[in-house]
N, C-alpha and C positions, 0 to 999 in steps of 0.2 A: 234564542229566547229561553230555551229550557231543554230538558232531556228528551231525546227522541228514541224511539224503538218500538218494537212490536208490543202492544198491550200497555205501553207507558204513555200517560198523558203529559203533554208539554207543560212545564211550570210557567205560569204567568210571571212577567217581570215584576209586578207588584208583590206577588207572593215571595219571589226570590229575595226581594228587598227586605220584606218583613222577617224572613228567616234569619237574615244577617244582622238586622238593626233593631228589631222589636225585642225588648228585654224579656218579656214574658211569652214569647212565641211558643205555642203548644202547651203553655202552662197557665193560660188565662183562668181567672177565678169568676165564678158566679156569685151573685149576692142574693140571698133569700129575702124576699119582701114580705111574704106571708106563707103560712103553712097550717093546715089542719089535717084531719084524718082522710080527707077526700081530695084535696088539691094542694099544689105548691106553686107559688108565684115567684119568679126570679127576675133579676136583671142579668141578661146575657151580654157579655162583652163582645166587642168587635173582634173578629179573628177566630171565634169558636163556632164550630158547627152546632146546629140545633140538635140534630139527630143523625145517626149513621146513614151512609148510603153504600150500596154494593161496591166492594173492592177497597173501601177506605178504611184505614186504621187510625185515623185522626181522632183525638179526644173530642167528645161531644158533651153538650149540656145534659143530655139524657144519661150518659155514662156517669157524669159527676154526681147527679142526683141519686142515682142507684148506689154509687159508692158511699155517699153520705148515709143513706138508709141502712146499708149493710154495716157501716161502722157503728151505728147506733144499736144494731141488732133488731131493727124494726122491719127489715126487708122480708117479704114472702112472695110467693107466686100471686097471691091476691092483693098484696099491698106493695106496689112497686110503681115506678113512673110509666105513664102511658102518654103517647104523643097526641096532642090536640091540634096544634098548628106549628108553623115553622117561621123562622127568620133566616134570611140569607146569612152566610158565614160572616160577611163583613158588616152586617147590620147589627147595631147594638139595641138594647132596650128590653121592654117588659114582655115576659112570656109566662104562660100558665101550662102546667102539666097536671094531668089527672093522676090519682094514686090508686085507682081501681078501675076495672073495666066498666062498671056501672057509671061511675063518674065520667069516664071518657065518652061513653055513648051520649050522655046527656049534654056534655059540653060541646061535642061535635054537632049535635042537633041544634043547640043554641046558636052555633056559628051559622048553620044553614038557614035558620029561621029569622036571621037578621037581628037577633037580640044581643049582638056583640058589637062593640065600637072600638076600633083601633085608630089611634091618632099618631101620625108620624111627623117628624121634623126633618128637613133636608136642606142642605146648602147646594144650590145649583148654579152653574155658570150662566151668565147672561150671554145672549148671542154674540158672536165675534164682532167687535167694533161697537157694541151697544153700551152706552154710558148712562143708562137710567133716564129719568125725565129730562127732556130737552127744553131749554128756555123758549117760551112762546108757543108751546103746544105739546102734544103727546106723540111720542114716536110710534110709528105704525106697528112696530114689533113689541111694544110694551103690552103685557097682559093686564086685564082688569084685576082689581084687588081680590076678587073671588071668582071662581069659575069651575067648570066641570069638563074633564077630558073623557069623552065617550068614544073610544076608538078600539077596535078589535085588536087582539094580539095573536101572532103566530110565533113559531119557533124555527130558528135556522138549524143547520146541520149540527151545530154545537150546542143545541138546546138553550140558546139565548133568545129571549123574547124580543119581538119588534112589531111595529105597526105596519101591516102590509099595504101595498097599493091596492086600488080597486080590482084590478085584474088578478093580482096575486092572491087577494083575499078569497076569490072564488075557487082558486086552485089549492089553497093551503088549508091547514088545520086551524084556521083563525077562530077565536072564541071572543065573546063580548067581554069588555073590561071597562069599568067606570071608576074614575078617580076624581074626587073633589079636592080643590086646593084653596088655600087662603094665603095671601102674601103677608108675612110677618114684618119683613124689612127688605127694601130695595137698596142695594148698594151699587157703587160705580162699576163693579165687575162681577158681582155675585148677588143672588137673591136667597133669602131664608124663607122657605115654604113650610106651611102646615098642611098635611094631607090626610084625608080619610078615604076609605075604600068601600064601594058597594060590592065589589068582587075582589077576591083574594088570589089573583093569578100570579104565577111565577114572574119575578122581575117587573111587576106591573108599574110601580112608581118610576123605576129607572127607565123603562121603555117609554112610558108616556111623556115624561119630562124631556127625554132625549128627542122624541118626536117633535116637540115644540122648539127644538134647537137649544135646550137647556139641560145638558147632561149633568149628573151629579158630580161634584168635585170628588176626585179620587176614584172615579169609575173607569177602570181600564177597558172593560167590556164595551162601553159606549163611547170610547174615544174622547174622554175628558182631556182638557188642555191643562188642568191644574190638579195638584194633589197636596193641598196645604196641610192636611192633618195626617198624611200617610195612612189613610184608611178611607173607606167609602163614607161619605158624609150623609148617612141615613140612619135615623134613630127612631125606634118605636117608643114614643114618649108616654102614651097613655093607653091603658087597656081597661075596658068596661065589659062586664058580662054578668049573667045570673049564676049564683052558686048552684052547682048541679043537684045538691041534695036539699038545701034550705030554700032555694029560690030568691035569696037575698041578693040585692044588687051590689056587686063588687066593683071597685074602681081603684086602679093603681097608676101612679104617675112618677116617672123619673125624668127630670129635665135633661136636655142635651147639654154638652159642655158649654160653658159661657163663652169660651173662645170662639165658638161658631158665630155668635151675634157680633162680637168684636171684630172678627175678620170681615164679615159682610159689610159692616158699617164703614170700616176703614177702606176696604177695597185692596186689590192686589194688581197693580198695573204692570209689574214686571215679575211675574211668578217664575220660580224655578221650573225647568222642564221636567215633567214627570219621568220616572224611571223607564216607563214603557215607550217613551219617545227618545230616550237617550241614545239608543242604537242608531236612530236616524240622525239625530242632532246632538253629538257628544259634547259640543261646546255649550257653556252655560250662558245665561242672559247677559252677564257682564261683558261678553265678547260681542254682543249685538247681533248674534246670528238669528235671522228670522226663522220662524217655525215652518215656513213653507218651503225651505230649501231641502231637497231630498239628498240622501247619501248616495253617491255614484255607485253604479254596478251592484246594487243591493237586490238580492232575490226576495220576492214577496212570497211568504209561506201560504199554504192552503188555508190555514186558520185565518190569516189576515185577509185573504181574498173573501172568505165567507163573511167575516165581519164587515168588510167593505161593502159586500153585496147587500146586507140587511140595512146598513146605514144609508146607502143610496136609495133603497126601497122606501125606507121611512121618510127620507127627504122628499122623494117624489110624491109619496102619499100626502105629506103635509102640503106641498104646493098645489096638488090637485084638489085638496079639500077647501082651499080658500075661496 
């Protein structure tokens, strides 16, 4: 699956694929939506880290903004980008950075006071075998048009969030997480969701929808069966907050790619096998090889065991909560 060795993290199959096939890999560009003396609002592309993390040398949105300010000659210790919130590397969408420590403090306080609203769009897989509305009634696995997922989140050994079972919840570092959803479109194989968060926990949307048996398309961490866009199908569409200095209500919106709605409406009954499953099932859909056939004599890595553990825990938790 990737490079192994002391102190070297294995490279995910989806990341290896992007390195080889994504034309702008490592050179993604931000788009500035708004800027004044106190804040800068951007559209972050999928594939770019929001901010650095220890040991990483990857280019980040924070780095790019700093480079822009230096290029203009307007960078200083008191006027530079400061982190307010984060988006996952493979999540695209609207972000705000403060341009002073004072603005950062006020924006972070705004986050904690509930004066910020973040709206996401996501393409999620329907449960296996589920084809949407069934003639003559409603399928038991069909979600209502609107709803709330109020389930705690814990992290596994690889710092990936999951919904723990009741017993595991008492033993783990589980924290409360609340996600509100609205269904924009139901398709034969996928659903387009709009989501807002009461809490901003790591991997919250991804873990909550996976808990419902609806992992996001393109999500290797949560064992998605499809990867139609060769990226995680999660987009931060709208961001609303109070300006840290003027108190003015600010609102910014960038729609997700129109191909998402088209894909959901049409459906994908015979999707290509995602790159992270090709090692198990190297033959493509044209050969008619079912996804359930394992590759003989294949060793399961410790990473896969850990992922399998939290996926099973989430599945048990979902069954026990019914």
